[in-house]
N, C-alpha and C positions, 0 to 999 in steps of 0.2 A: 473823357477818359484818356484820349491821346495826349492831351496837354499834361495830365498828371503823370502818365507812364513815361513819356519821352523827356519831360522837363523843358520842352520848347514852348515858347509863347504861342498864344492862340493864333496870332496872325501868321506864324510860320506853318502851323498845322493846317490852317485854312488854305493857304496858298498851295501847300502840298496836295491837298485833297481836290483842288480845282484843276490840276494839270496832271498829265502822265509824268511820273518821276521814276527814272531808272537809275539804280545805283548798285555798286558792288556790295558784297556782304560786309566788308570792312567799313564802307561809307554808311551803310544802314546801321551798323553798330555805333559809329560816331554820332549819327543823327538821333540815336536813342530808340530806333524802331525795333531792333533785336538786342537781346541781352548778351548772346554768346555766338561766336562764329566757330563752326567745327572745322578742324584741320584734318586733312587726309593723312593717314599714317602710311608712310612709304618705307618703313623699316623692314618689310618682308614678314615672313611667317614667324610666329613665336612658338 
């Protein structure tokens, strides 16, 4: 499932599962683990 969802080869997914991987939300998006990164709205009250 991870290979299909992320588009990464099986060896990449396997290596990621074998070790602790810490990444930012943007890195996770680039890696294919998340689809979208939420951005905090700092514009004040509407």
